[in-house]
Residue, then its C-alpha position, 0 to 999 in steps of 0.5 A: m495488510a491490516r492496514f490502509g497505509l496510503v488509502l490505495a497506493m501501498a494496500l493496493c499496488l503492493t498486490i500486483s506482487v502477488f500475481p508476477d508477469t514476466t511481460t515488460a510492458q510499455l507503459k506511458p503517461n499518455f497511453y490514452g492520448k487517442s483512445c480516450p484522453n483522460g503496478c496494479d492489475a486491480s485484482v484486489l478490486i474483485q468480490s468474492t465469490p460462492n467459489n473464490k476467497a478474493e484477494k479483498d477478503h484475506p485477514d490482511n487486507v482486513s483495512l482497505a476500506g470500502d469507500g476506496f474501493d467506490v471511488v474506482i468502481k464510481a469512476k469506471k462507470a464514468i469513463d465508459a460513461i463516455p462513448s469514446c472511452r467505452n471499454k478501453v480504460s483498465c481498473a488497473d490504471i485508474l487505480a494507479l491514478a487514484t493512488r496519485d490522487v489521494i497523496v496529492a490530495a492529503k499534499g503529497p508530491s505529484y507525479k506522472v502515471e504511466l498507464g497502459r494497465r491491463d486487469g488481471l485475470v485472477s484473484t485469490a486470497a491464498s495468493v496472499n500469503g507471503n507477498l506482502p510485507g507483514p507487521n512483525d516483518n524485520v529488515d532481512k525479510l522485507n528487503k528480501l519481499f521488496a528485491k523479488n520485485k526488483l526494488t531496492q532497500d531504499d524503494m522498500i523505507a520509501l514505501s513504508a512511509a506510506h504509512t504516513l496515511g490511514f490506520a491500522h487494526c489494533s490486532k497488528v500491534a497488540n503483540r508489540i503492546y502486551n505480549f512482545n516476549r518473555t522477557h519485556p511484555v512490551d517491545p522496549t523499543i516504542n516510546k513509553a508515552y507512546v505505549k499508553e496511547l496506544q494500550a488506552a486505544c486498544p485495550k485488551k480484549v478490544d473490539p477487533r473492528i477498532a482502528i488507529n491511525m498510523d501516524p499518531v502526529t499527522p495522519r491526514t498529511f503525507d509527510n516526512v513526520y514518519f521518518k520523524n516518528l520512528q527517530g521518536g520511537k513511535g512506529l507502530f508496526t515492529s516493520d515500521q520501527v525496525l528501520f531506524t532500529d536497524r543499523r543499515s537503514r538508519p541512515t536513510v531513515d535519519a536523511w529523510a527525516k531531515s529532508s521532506p524533499a528527498f524523500n518526496a523524491a525517492f518516494v516518486k522513484a519508488m511507486t513508478k517502479l513498483g508501478r511497473v511490476g508484475v504489469k499485465v498487457g495483451r492476453n495476460g489481462n483484460i480489461r473489466r466492465d466491472c471492476g468489482a467481477f470478472n467479465 
């Protein structure tokens, strides 16, 4: 999705919507309570092969940092090193737990993670198209995408706030600051001072590997400053700023800009619902020995 909004949360968990599954999974926080005490189907962890270009190599996933994948892979190896746990814990569940831990480490809310997922059996770059929010999406398109997975507008706004962390590549914002439309070369909804910051960080013909913070104020803290940024015209993507400019979503933005507890509660609720989307159970998935390969 050309962003790493929540290091693992949005980018990785939204991948489950690429392979929707009608199975109703019985997820629960203590799923491994006896077998190994310690949303996702982890398809985005799969490495490409000569015969298959995997999800992680789709252009929309270019900002998924390698160290994020490495953490999950190392955790899987550590768990499988324990005889009683070997081949019992899925990469998908480790991914979901890592997401929660990233949020907590960034001073965000803690929450119980429902467990019991299996790992996905498919990972193709082609299947990413149309299944992840785009940086230029409007509220109608965002609502439609999330509604497809039984997520409400409030869920969409809360999960969009994953952009309170992480980075994006300059290419994804270039049109807003240089070539917005025939009338306005710069998107008029962007704060003028912020435009100058973005143009300084992302000059024309910039190296495509250059990245910028999603949140220009508190980029390493999970907080409701994301919504305060939108109020001030400092949403990085069009899909961020429209949450404030659209009258349907603005009241929610204003409410959560005022109340951190209200936002945190909404985010936990939305993440829990997201974690139930497209879950694989039984023969619909497996438990990988290597999180980066089908086995």
